[in-house]
BAKOL-437250 format. One record per residue: residue number from 1; residue in one letter; x negated, y negated, z negated of N, C-alpha, C, O in turn. Coordinates in steps of 0.001 Angstrom, whole numbers. Example, Ala and Ser with C-alpha at 12.3 -4.5 7.8 and 13.67 -1.06 7.14 Angstrom:
2
   nr  rest     n.px     n.py     n.pz    ca.px    ca.py    ca.pz     c.px     c.py     c.pz     o.px     o.py     o.pz
    1     a   -13190     5690    -7800   -12300     4500    -7800   -13200     3300    -7800   -14236     3319    -8465
    2     s   -12850     2250    -7080   -13670     1060    -7140   -12900      -30    -7870   -13409    -1138    -8039
# end
This chain:
82
   nr  rest     n.px     n.py     n.pz    ca.px    ca.py    ca.pz     c.px     c.py     c.pz     o.px     o.py     o.pz
    1     m   -42475  -118789   -82506   -43792  -118579   -83058   -44195  -117105   -82957   -45334  -116791   -82611
    2     k   -43251  -116199   -83261   -43548  -114776   -83182   -43914  -114377   -81750   -44830  -113586   -81529
    3     r   -43187  -114932   -80792   -43455  -114600   -79386   -44856  -115028   -78979   -45541  -114319   -78241
    4     m   -45278  -116184   -79460   -46624  -116659   -79133   -47678  -115736   -79731   -48677  -115432   -79079
    5     l   -47468  -115292   -80958   -48417  -114385   -81596   -48457  -113041   -80880   -49528  -112465   -80690
    6     i   -47307  -112550   -80488   -47249  -111286   -79755   -47952  -111428   -78407   -48712  -110546   -78008
    7     a   -47705  -112525   -77712   -48346  -112747   -76419   -49859  -112847   -76575   -50598  -112293   -75761
    8     a   -50324  -113535   -77594   -51761  -113661   -77834   -52377  -112301   -78156   -53473  -111988   -77693
    9     a   -51678  -111500   -78944   -52178  -110170   -79290   -52255  -109273   -78061   -53224  -108533   -77888
   10     l   -51250  -109337   -77218   -51269  -108534   -75986   -52386  -108970   -75057   -53056  -108133   -74451
   11     l   -52589  -110259   -74942   -53665  -110772   -74094   -55017  -110307   -74610   -55863  -109877   -73825
   12     a   -55229  -110385   -75891   -56490  -109942   -76486   -56696  -108448   -76295   -57813  -108006   -76025
   13     a   -55648  -107677   -76429   -55747  -106219   -76299   -56032  -105790   -74872   -56709  -104784   -74656
   14     t   -55536  -106525   -73900   -55713  -106119   -72513   -56949  -106711   -71868   -57371  -106221   -70820
   15     s   -57553  -107744   -72445   -58714  -108359   -71810   -59987  -107569   -72067   -60907  -107640   -71253
   16     g   -60084  -106824   -73152   -61269  -106035   -73455   -61614  -105032   -72367   -62748  -105020   -71887
   17     p   -60663  -104187   -71963   -60959  -103233   -70903   -61333  -103901   -69579   -62157  -103368   -68836
   18     a   -60750  -105039   -69278   -61098  -105737   -68036   -62537  -106216   -68088   -63273  -106091   -67109
   19     l   -62939  -106763   -69221   -64320  -107209   -69364   -65279  -106033   -69335   -66372  -106140   -68777
   20     a   -64892  -104931   -69917   -65754  -103756   -69983   -66088  -103244   -68595   -67216  -102810   -68360
   21     g   -65150  -103281   -67676   -65393  -102805   -66321   -66208  -103770   -65491   -66788  -103385   -64476
   22     h   -66256  -105007   -65907   -66978  -106031   -65155   -68486  -105945   -65390   -69273  -106229   -64487
   23     c   -68886  -105558   -66589   -70306  -105522   -66943   -71132  -104625   -66006   -72163  -105072   -65504
   24     p   -70714  -103384   -65758   -71517  -102529   -64883   -71657  -103091   -63467   -72690  -102897   -62826
   25     r   -70635  -103781   -62979   -70743  -104394   -61646   -71780  -105501   -61646   -72529  -105650   -60681
   26     d   -71831  -106284   -62724   -72829  -107344   -62814   -74237  -106764   -62907   -75156  -107268   -62262
   27     v   -74414  -105711   -63701   -75718  -105052   -63806   -76152  -104539   -62429   -77308  -104703   -62039
   28     a   -75235  -103927   -61705   -75553  -103412   -60371   -75921  -104540   -59413   -76834  -104385   -58603
   29     a   -75221  -105674   -59494   -75531  -106817   -58627   -76913  -107370   -58936   -77647  -107756   -58026
   30     i   -77271  -107409   -60208   -78601  -107877   -60601   -79662  -106915   -60079   -80663  -107344   -59505
   31     d   -79447  -105626   -60276   -80401  -104624   -59792   -80576  -104703   -58285   -81691  -104596   -57774
   32     e   -79471  -104891   -57579   -79533  -104987   -56118   -80321  -106222   -55686   -81148  -106146   -54777
   33     a   -80068  -107354   -56334   -80779  -108586   -55986   -82272  -108460   -56274   -83096  -108935   -55492
   34     l   -82621  -107830   -57379   -84031  -107647   -57707   -84714  -106712   -56713   -85854  -106956   -56318
   35     s   -84032  -105652   -56309   -84636  -104696   -55377   -84730  -105258   -53959   -85571  -104828   -53170
   36     a   -83862  -106221   -53640   -83898  -106828   -52302   -85043  -107829   -52167   -85394  -108235   -51060
   37     g   -85614  -108216   -53286   -86704  -109183   -53262   -86182  -110570   -53577   -85041  -110908   -53262
   38     t   -87020  -111356   -54191   -86621  -112676   -54626   -87822  -113607   -54601   -88969  -113160   -54614
   39     s   -87552  -114886   -54566   -88639  -115875   -54593   -88926  -116354   -56011   -89674  -117313   -56202
   40     l   -88342  -115699   -56999   -88580  -116079   -58390   -90011  -115756   -58798   -90645  -114858   -58244
   41     t   -90501  -116504   -59773   -91827  -116226   -60307   -91772  -114961   -61157   -90697  -114459   -61486
   42     a   -92949  -114461   -61502   -93024  -113269   -62346   -92368  -113536   -63702   -91702  -112660   -64255
   43     e   -92554  -114737   -64234   -91931  -115087   -65516   -90411  -115107   -65406   -89713  -114637   -66305
   44     q   -89898  -115652   -64300   -88449  -115690   -64101   -87883  -114288   -63934   -86813  -113984   -64460
   45     i   -88586  -113441   -63213   -88138  -112054   -63039   -88124  -111341   -64379   -87214  -110561   -64660
   46     a   -89126  -111602   -65208   -89151  -111005   -66544   -87955  -111476   -67366   -87358  -110685   -68097
   47     q   -87597  -112762   -67254   -86449  -113296   -67991   -85154  -112669   -67488   -84298  -112289   -68286
   48     v   -85009  -112561   -66172   -83817  -111930   -65588   -83709  -110482   -66057   -82624  -110018   -66409
   49     t   -84820  -109779   -66060   -84827  -108384   -66492   -84452  -108271   -67965   -83713  -107366   -68353
   50     e   -84960  -109189   -68788   -84603  -109185   -70209   -83108  -109419   -70389   -82457  -108711   -71158
   51     w   -82554  -110418   -69678   -81123  -110686   -69766   -80306  -109497   -69285   -79287  -109151   -69882
   52     r   -80755  -108877   -68208   -80057  -107714   -67658   -79998  -106601   -68698   -78950  -105993   -68917
   53     n   -81149  -106343   -69340   -81209  -105280   -70340   -80377  -105622   -71574   -79703  -104754   -72130
   54     q   -80423  -106888   -72004   -79594  -107310   -73134   -78110  -107131   -72814   -77334  -106668   -73650
   55     g   -77731  -107504   -71599   -76336  -107354   -71182   -75896  -105910   -71171   -74796  -105584   -71619
   56     a   -76753  -105041   -70659   -76420  -103613   -70621   -76282  -103056   -72032   -75386  -102257   -72300
   57     q   -77168  -103476   -72938   -77097  -103003   -74322   -75845  -103530   -75020   -75186  -102797   -75756
   58     s   -75520  -104803   -74787   -74309  -105369   -75391   -73069  -104651   -74888   -72137  -104393   -75649
   59     h   -73064  -104333   -73603   -71937  -103592   -73023   -71791  -102234   -73705   -70691  -101842   -74094
   60     e   -72896  -101526   -73845   -72860  -100213   -74484   -72388  -100324   -75931   -71725   -99422   -76444
   61     g   -72729  -101429   -76586   -72327  -101632   -77974   -70919  -102168   -78133   -70440  -102337   -79254
   62     g   -70249  -102440   -77017   -68875  -102907   -77068   -68720  -104418   -77131   -67602  -104914   -77266
   63     s   -69811  -105154   -77037   -69756  -106629   -77079   -69729  -107169   -75655   -70719  -107718   -75170
   64     h   -68599  -107010   -74999   -68517  -107324   -73579   -68617  -108823   -73296   -69164  -109216   -72265
   65     g   -68107  -109652   -74180   -68243  -111091   -73995   -69697  -111514   -74036   -70143  -112310   -73210
   66     d   -70446  -110976   -75006   -71879  -111263   -75095   -72607  -110736   -73868   -73498  -111392   -73330
   67     a   -72218  -109546   -73435   -72843  -108943   -72259   -72652  -109833   -71040   -73604  -110092   -70303
   68     l   -71439  -110299   -70827   -71168  -111142   -69663   -71949  -112453   -69720   -72411  -112945   -68690
   69     n   -72096  -113017   -70908   -72845  -114265   -71025   -74273  -114118   -70518   -74732  -114931   -69716
   70     v   -74977  -113095   -70976   -76372  -112946   -70549   -76477  -112427   -69118   -77397  -112796   -68388
   71     l   -75545  -111579   -68718   -75575  -111096   -67329   -75340  -112247   -66358   -75971  -112303   -65303
   72     h   -74447  -113155   -66698   -74183  -114294   -65826   -75368  -115255   -65778   -75602  -115891   -64750
   73     q   -76113  -115368   -66868   -77337  -116177   -66840   -78322  -115588   -65841   -78927  -116311   -65049
   74     a   -78477  -114270   -65886   -79384  -113597   -64956   -78920  -113783   -63519   -79727  -114041   -62625
   75     m   -77612  -113652   -63301   -77084  -113785   -61943   -77259  -115211   -61418   -77545  -115403   -60237
   76     e   -77092  -116197   -62277   -77282  -117584   -61856   -78726  -117837   -61463   -78989  -118519   -60472
   77     m   -79665  -117295   -62227   -81074  -117482   -61888   -81390  -116813   -60552   -82204  -117313   -59775
   78     l   -80748  -115694   -60295   -80951  -114967   -59029   -80125  -115562   -57877   -80274  -115158   -56724
   79     d   -79270  -116508   -58199   -78353  -117105   -57223   -77411  -116055   -56639   -77163  -116010   -55434
   80     v   -76897  -115215   -57534   -75927  -114179   -57185   -74578  -114620   -57727   -74468  -115026   -58884
   81     e   -73558  -114539   -56893   -72218  -114950   -57312   -71640  -113959   -58316   -71810  -112747   -58179
   82     h   -70961  -114487   -59318   -70294  -113627   -60301   -68847  -113966   -60412   -68125  -113345   -61192
# end
């Protein structure tokens, strides 16, 4: 039981930095896709931009899981692989 708790604690401690480094790459991919042009409507582009900004703010605030959730929504709408 102790080993399982230790393993879970180590996994939790090491996954934060990995997620933190992923957010800026997703933001950059979204920015690149938007600058390359898209067939999305103006409303969809506004939604993608809102998600992108929310993700960047969540990343800055240390909520990397939340950041990835909204960034991945934006990437899916843009049809960008994540």
